N, C-alpha and C positions, 0 to 999 in steps of 0.2 A: 388144607392151609390156606389160609388167604394169606394172600400179595402185598404188604403193608405200601401205602403210600410211597415213604421214602424208598423202597427197595421198586417200584413201580416208576419215579425219577429216574432211578439211578441208570433200569434199564433201558428206557425210553433218550437217556443221554448219551449214552454206549450208542443206540443202535442210531442215534442222527449223526455222533462224531464219526463213525462208519461210513453211513449214506455218506458224507463230506471228506472223505480223505484225500482224493483227487486233488481238493482246489489248489489251482495256481495263486500264488500272489497277483499277477497279475492281469489275473480275471474279474471279469465285474463278476456276478452273480444278481439271480434273480427265484423267489420263493413265491412259490405260488401259491394264493389264498385257497378259501376252502372252495373243495369243489374241482379244486388239481388241472392236475396238466394239460390235458384234453378234456376240457368243459365244453366246446365247440363256443364258449361265448367268450368271456372276461377272463380268464387262464390262459386260454387259449391264443388270445390275442397277441400276450403277453407272450407271450411262447413265439410267435410267429416274430415278431421286434426284435427278440432276442436273435431269434434264425436267422435273419435278417442281416446283423448286423456280423455274424459268425460268420455267413458267405462272403462277408464283404472284410475278410482276413481278421476278425475278431475272436474272441475266445470268452466262452464264458462258463460260470456252473450252476444247476440249481437246484432246488431241494422243494418236493408234498411234501408238508408237512401233513401229520397225522392228526391230529387235534390242536383246543387254543394252550397249554400244554406248552406247546413245541415254541411259539412263537417267538416270543423272545431268548430262547437260547439258541434258536437258526438264527435270526440276528445278531446276536454279542458271537461265533461261533467263526461265521463268515467274517467277518468285520477283524474278530483276534488277529483272520491267518491273512489278511493283506489285502483280501476281497472290492476292489474297486469298478465301479461303481456299485451300491447294491441295489436293487430295485426292490418295490415293496408292491404290487399289486393289489391294492385294498379299502377301503375307507379302516376294518380289524386290525390295521396294521399298527393304527395313530400307536395305543399304550408303550408296546412292543420300543417302534424308533425313540420316542420320546423318554425310555428309560438306558435305553444304549447307544444310541446317537453321541451326548456329551462325555461319553467316552472313549470315543474315537475320533476327537474333531477334526481330522487329518483324512477320513474317510469321506467322500462325497453315495450321500442316502436322495431315492427318491423314490417317492411315495406317492400315486395317483389315487385319487377320490374322497382327499379329505387335505387342512393343512396343517403345518407343523412346522411353525415359527422359528424354525433355529437354524445357525448357522451355517451349518453344514448339509443343511436338507434343502431339499429343491420339491414342491409344490406339485400336484401338476393336477385341474379341476376342469372338466367340460360343462358346458351347455347341455345336458342330456334332453332341458326343455324343450331347446329348436328342433333336433333332430327330435325329439318326439313328437311334436306341432306337424311335422314334415308326412308321417306317418301315421297322423290322425287323419290329416286329408286325403290320405290315401287308405284308410280304412272306413271311412265317411263316402268316400265315394263310393265306393268299393260294395260298401252293405248292403240290400235290400228289405232288411226286417227295421232297422232304424234303431233299430238294437246294438253296440257292439264291448268289448270287452277289454277290465283289464287288468292282470292278472300280479303283484308285488310277489319277492319274497316273503315279506312284512315291511308292515309299517315304523318306516324308518325316515331321515324326509330328504336324501338323496331319492330313492327310488318312486317316493310321492313327487320329486321332481320331476322324473318322465311321464308318468300319471297325468300330469296333472297337465302338461306341457303338450301331450294327444290329447285331453280331452277336448284340451282350444283349442284345438289342432282340425279336431273336425266340427264341433260345431261355428267354425269361420266358414265351414260350408254348409251343415245340415242345423242354426239352431237350436231346433226340436232333438235331437239325436238321442236317446238313454244311452249313455256309458256307469258299465258295473262294473265298478272294483274291488276284488276279493284276495284277500295276502292267503300264501298259500299256508304261512304256518305263523308262529310270534316271536322267529328270534333267526339268529345267522344262518344255525340248521337247517332253512327249509331252504337255504341253496340245496341242499343237499340229494332233496326229495323229489323226484319225476314222479314219485306217485305218487303222493299228495298232490304234486300240480296239476298231473292227469283228473281228479276226482275234481278239482275245483274246477278247471276246463269245461269236466261236463258236467256239471251244474249253471255254469254261467250258459253254454250252448243248450241246455234245458229251456232255458228260461226263453230263449227268440236269439241270444244273441247269435251274427255271424260275422265277427272277423273279435279275433279274438290278437291281444299284446300282450306280449310277457317280459318281466322284467325281471327275471328268477333265476340269471345263470347258467348251473349242470339244472336245475330240476325243471327249468322251461322247455325241454326236452318231452315233459311228460304233455306238459297244455299245445305245443307244436300235435304233439302224434294225438292226441282227440278233437283238435281240431280237422285233421288228415282223416281223422276215424269216419267222422261225423258225417263228411261233406263240405265242410266248413273251413275259411281261413283265417292262418295263425300268421304273427310277425313277430318275424327274430327281434334280440338284441344284443347289441357288442358287435361281434363277430357277425359276415353275414353268414345267416345261415338260410339262405334261400335253397344249399344245394340239399335240405332237408330232408323235404316232402315235395319236390317239382312242378308245381300247380295248385298248392297246394298254402305254400308259405306268399302271405301277396309281397312284404318286402323283408327287409331289417333297417332296425334302426342304429346304422354302425356310430360306433362310438372309439375310434385310433389310439386306443390302449396298446396297439403295435409301435401306431407312430410314439408316444410316450414312452417308449421301453426305450425301441434305435434308441431316440436321442440322444436319451439317457446315458447311454453305454458308449455311441460314438462320441458325444460330449465329453467326457474325461478324457478318450483315448486320446482327441485334434485339440485338447486344450479349454472349449468354451463351456465347455458344462457352469453355469450357472448357480447359487443358489434362491430361493424365492420363487412366486407365487408364477405360474402361467397357467392361465386360461384359453382353452380350446371351443371353438362355438362352430360358428357357420362361417363367418368370416375368414374362419384361417384352416377349416378342411377338417376342422374333427370329428363332429359327427355328422350323420347324411340322409337319406334314403338311399337302399342300394335295388342298383337295373341292373339284370345280367342277363341272359339267356333262360337263368332258370325260371325268371318270373317274368319273361317278357311276351306270353300272352294273357299277361291278368292284366297291365297296364296297359291303358290307353292312349293315345296322345293329349286325351284330356287333362288325364290324370296326371302324366307327368308335366305338360307345361303351369300344372297347380300349382305343381311342389317345386317349377326351378321361376312362377312368378313369386309365394312366398319366399327361397330360398335369397330371392334380392329383396320385399321387404323389407325382409324379419335385418339382415344385413347392414340395410338406406337407414332403420330405425323406422320406420312406416308404421311396419308392425311389430309391438314387444313382445312377447312372450314372457309370463310368468311363470313367479322362481321361488318356486314354494318353498326354499330353503331357506329366503331374507324373510318373507310372509307366507305367511301358513293357511290365508282364507283363499283358497284356489277360487277362484269367480266359476270356473267351468267344471267343475266334481260339488 
């Protein structure tokens, strides 16, 4: 006997309500994007920011959705229960937020990675291309083959901004370097497919790539594993992933989703939260390259000095990193 679509929706709704039963009116809320809370990348960065807020005496409720059908329902239920703010990390929340936010004008919503122009919405976006430029420098300085790779989850403007900045940074070191770009898949589900990401990474490595940068969220674990297995180098993204394969992960492009999440919750708690667009780049310490004990043996003084110089030049305006989102003619790819 087949279960009808309506029945499935009812079951899903009951399950979601049960998961949210403990929500308290004064608490913030965090609803994770695809890949889940502990993806070691984007969502986990948001979780870490919320946990920082909690450690300082605040509280929040969180939820991992099981599919896109739950997006609008989850946002509406948290809002109807009085949770404030509601933090939505990921561009895929835009449609649900546009539907729900006008219904709850007194609730503060923070969305990360896209802009929603509504009076009760704070949009936090990043200059991912600037941080990617830095890890591109490191990739080019590390590469012996003159071939490096980048693996976005799929063909999407935001992800292309990472790839373009990475290629531009690499070519500032070696204008003749080859940059291979391959996608994990064709849609958002690619973020949840580490197996396919492994296959794509192996394909690049087989062509001589010796440093590969993933822009694939949870699927990126497959890229880093493939690089480590091949004795080559991977570059992590969003969270610091250097510890996943010490000695193999060259660096990680940090994107401070944790800071955005913390600031949203803290801002509502202390009355400083404001709607509008917040942009975080190198100047705001919103992006950067990760250096720690796990990659210390890989990073030379010359490499670190190159990153420091590029950082200063980008902040001063002496170097302008191309933003694919405003001009899709990437000069480096």
